[in-house]
C-alpha positions in Angstrom: 17.6 -1.4 20.4 15.7 1.8 21.1 16.5 5.1 19.5 16.0 8.1 21.8 15.1 11.5 20.4 17.2 14.4 21.6 14.4 16.8 20.9 16.9 19.0 18.9 15.4 20.8 15.9 16.8 23.0 13.2 13.7 25.0 12.0 13.5 22.7 9.0 9.8 23.7 8.3 9.7 27.2 9.8 7.1 29.4 8.2 5.2 26.6 6.5 1.7 25.4 7.0 1.4 21.6 6.9 -1.4 19.1 6.6 -1.0 15.6 8.0 -3.5 12.9 7.4 -3.7 9.8 9.5 -2.3 12.0 12.3 -4.0 10.3 15.3 -1.4 7.7 15.9 1.8 6.0 14.6 3.8 7.7 11.9 1.2 10.4 11.3 1.2 11.5 15.0 4.9 11.4 15.1 5.1 13.5 11.9 2.6 16.1 13.3 4.7 16.5 16.5 8.0 16.7 14.5 6.7 19.2 11.9 5.5 21.5 14.7 8.9 21.2 16.5 10.5 22.1 13.2 8.5 25.3 13.0 5.4 24.4 10.9 1.8 25.2 11.7 0.1 21.9 11.5 -3.5 20.8 10.7 -4.1 17.2 11.7 -6.8 14.9 10.5 -7.8 11.3 11.3 -11.0 9.5 12.1 -10.7 9.7 15.9 -11.5 13.1 17.5 -10.0 12.0 20.8 -6.7 10.8 19.4 -6.3 14.1 17.4 -7.1 16.2 20.4 -4.4 14.4 22.4 -1.8 15.0 19.8 -2.8 18.6 19.3 -2.7 19.2 23.1 0.8 17.7 23.2 2.0 20.0 20.4 0.5 23.1 22.0 2.0 22.2 25.4 5.4 22.1 23.7 4.9 25.6 22.2 3.8 24.5 18.8 0.9 25.6 16.6 -1.7 23.0 15.6 -5.3 22.4 15.0 -7.4 19.4 13.9 -10.4 18.3 12.1 -11.8 14.7 12.4 -12.9 13.0 9.2 -13.0 9.7 7.3 -11.1 10.0 4.0 -13.2 7.1 2.6 -15.9 9.8 2.3 -15.5 11.6 -1.0 -16.1 15.0 0.5 -13.5 14.8 3.3 -10.3 15.6 1.5 -11.7 18.9 0.2 -13.1 19.8 3.6 -9.9 19.0 5.4 -7.8 21.1 3.0 -10.3 23.9 3.2 -10.0 23.8 7.0 -6.2 24.2 6.9 -6.6 27.3 4.7 -9.3 28.7 6.9 -7.3 28.3 10.1 -3.8 29.2 8.8 -4.5 31.2 5.7 -2.4 29.0 3.4 -1.1 25.5 2.6 2.5 24.9 1.8 3.1 21.2 2.4 1.1 18.0 2.9 1.9 14.6 4.2 -0.7 12.0 3.0 -0.2 9.3 5.5 -3.6 7.9 6.2 -4.0 4.2 5.2 -5.6 0.9 6.2 -4.2 -2.6 6.1 -5.9 -5.8 4.9 -6.2 -9.1 6.8 -3.0 -11.0 6.0 -3.4 -14.0 3.8 -3.3 -15.3 0.2 -4.9 -13.4 -2.6 -7.7 -15.8 -3.1 -8.9 -15.4 0.5 -9.4 -11.6 0.1 -13.0 -10.7 -0.4 -14.1 -8.0 -2.7 -15.4 -5.7 0.0 -12.1 -5.6 1.7 -10.2 -5.1 -1.6 -12.4 -2.1 -2.3 -11.8 -0.7 1.1 -8.1 -0.9 0.8 -8.3 0.7 -2.7 -10.5 3.5 -1.4 -8.3 4.4 1.6 -4.8 3.6 0.3 -5.1 5.0 -3.3 -8.3 6.8 -4.2 -8.3 9.0 -1.0 -4.7 10.0 -1.6 -5.6 11.0 -5.2 -8.5 13.1 -3.8 -6.2 14.7 -1.2 -3.5 15.6 -3.7 -6.0 17.2 -6.0 -7.4 19.3 -3.2 -3.9 20.1 -1.8 -2.4 21.2 -5.1 -5.3 23.6 -5.7 -4.8 25.1 -2.2 -1.1 25.4 -2.7 -1.5 27.1 -6.0 -4.1 29.5 -4.6 -2.1 30.4 -1.4 1.6 29.6 -1.2 2.1 29.3 -4.9 4.8 26.6 -4.6 5.1 23.7 -2.1 5.6 20.0 -1.6 3.6 16.8 -1.0 4.8 13.5 0.4 2.7 10.3 0.2 3.3 7.3 2.5 3.9 4.2 0.4 5.6 1.0 1.7 8.5 -1.3 1.0 5.8 -3.8 0.5 5.1 -2.0 -2.8 8.5 -2.7 -4.2 8.3 -6.5 -4.7 5.8 -9.3 -4.5 3.7 -9.1 -1.4 1.9 -12.4 -1.0 0.9 -11.9 2.6 -0.6 -8.4 1.9 -1.4 -8.5 -1.8 -4.1 -5.8 -2.0 -2.1 -3.5 0.4 1.0 -4.0 -1.7 -0.8 -3.4 -5.0 -2.4 -0.1 -3.9 0.9 1.2 -2.5 2.6 0.2 -5.8 -0.1 2.1 -7.7 0.5 5.1 -5.3 4.1 5.1 -6.4 3.0 5.6 -10.0 0.5 8.2 -9.0 3.2 10.1 -7.1 5.6 10.1 -10.1 2.8 11.3 -12.4 1.9 14.1 -10.1 5.6 15.1 -9.8 5.9 15.4 -13.6 2.5 17.2 -13.9 3.1 19.8 -11.2 6.9 20.2 -11.2 6.9 23.1 -13.7 4.8 25.0 -11.1 7.4 24.5 -8.4 5.3 21.8 -6.6 7.3 18.7 -5.7 5.7 15.3 -5.0 7.6 12.4 -3.5 6.8 9.3 -1.5 8.4 7.5 1.4 8.5 3.7 1.6 8.7 2.7 5.3 9.9 -0.8 6.3 9.2 -2.5 9.6 8.0 0.3 11.9 6.7 -0.1 15.5 3.1 0.9 14.9 -0.3 -0.5 15.7 -0.5 -1.7 12.1 2.4 -4.0 12.8 0.9 -5.1 16.0 -2.3 -6.0 14.2 -0.3 -8.0 11.6 1.5 -9.8 14.4 -1.8 -10.9 15.9 -2.8 -12.5 12.6 0.7 -13.8 11.7 2.6 -14.6 14.9 6.3 -14.2 14.5 6.1 -11.6 11.7 8.0 -9.0 13.8 10.9 -11.4 14.4 11.0 -12.2 10.7 11.0 -8.5 9.7 13.8 -7.7 12.2 15.9 -10.6 10.8 15.9 -9.2 7.3 17.0 -5.8 8.3 20.7 -5.1 8.5 20.0 -2.8 11.4 18.3 -5.7 13.2 15.4 -3.6 14.6 12.2 -1.9 13.8 12.0 1.8 13.0 10.3 4.1 15.5 7.6 6.3 13.9 9.7 9.4 14.5 12.4 8.1 12.3 10.0 7.7 9.4 8.6 11.2 10.1 12.2 12.6 9.8 12.4 11.4 6.2 9.0 12.9 5.4 10.1 16.2 7.0 13.2 16.4 4.9 11.3 15.7 1.6 8.8 18.4 2.5 11.5 20.9 3.4 13.5 23.3 1.1 16.6 21.2 1.8 15.3 18.7 -0.7 14.4 21.3 -3.3 15.7 19.3 -6.3 14.1 16.0 -5.3 10.8 15.1 -6.9 9.1 12.0 -8.2 11.1 9.7 -5.9 10.1 6.9 -3.6 12.5 7.0 -0.7 13.0 3.7 1.1 13.2 4.1 4.9 13.6 0.5 5.7 16.8 -0.1 7.6 18.3 -1.7 4.5 15.8 -4.5 4.3 15.5 -4.2 0.5 19.3 -4.0 -0.1 
């Protein structure tokens, strides 16, 4: 079953400047397109300059406002540089969607080598911490109040024997999100996470190559009997970043088609 977007928008993010990490493909690219359609000015970042340029060109062709800066968030200096670029281009930062992540090779815990464990930690947890620290400083200095959404995973909510390091870092990210929400809530800065389930992205395709049949198994445990499209995950992030969720902070919102029911 394929869900077709109508293209209808409601100005959910009108007047806001948004930063989207991991915006070159998948959920991040869908979020950048959606946020722009909903009225935000969007700064995109990812490692691939070509992928970012393609998404920015699409946004601009549709009448949206977007710019990009390529960078690897595994580099300690990238988070600050990306946030600074958003403020330089658009004059402020209101909202941020920390979506960049990597996945491990599927397999038992004892087969994971230390270098891969460290890489998953750096991209899926430490880089989000760096981003949030830079983002909250920019929000304080420019917009004053705002919102941040981090991409977690339903794989963080229970045992994850096929992706143990990935699940562990995403579970730690849930805790980091809650701590940030409590720390920054008194300033009017909300912090939430989304926990996507089976989504039709390149990450799932990569998992399927290593574990043939995983897509069928994931579909089978979803009451909706299908994968999400990246746009559907982006819609949840857009709502959490908008003023319509103004009394929601510190939550991890499952967007999983009921797979964890």
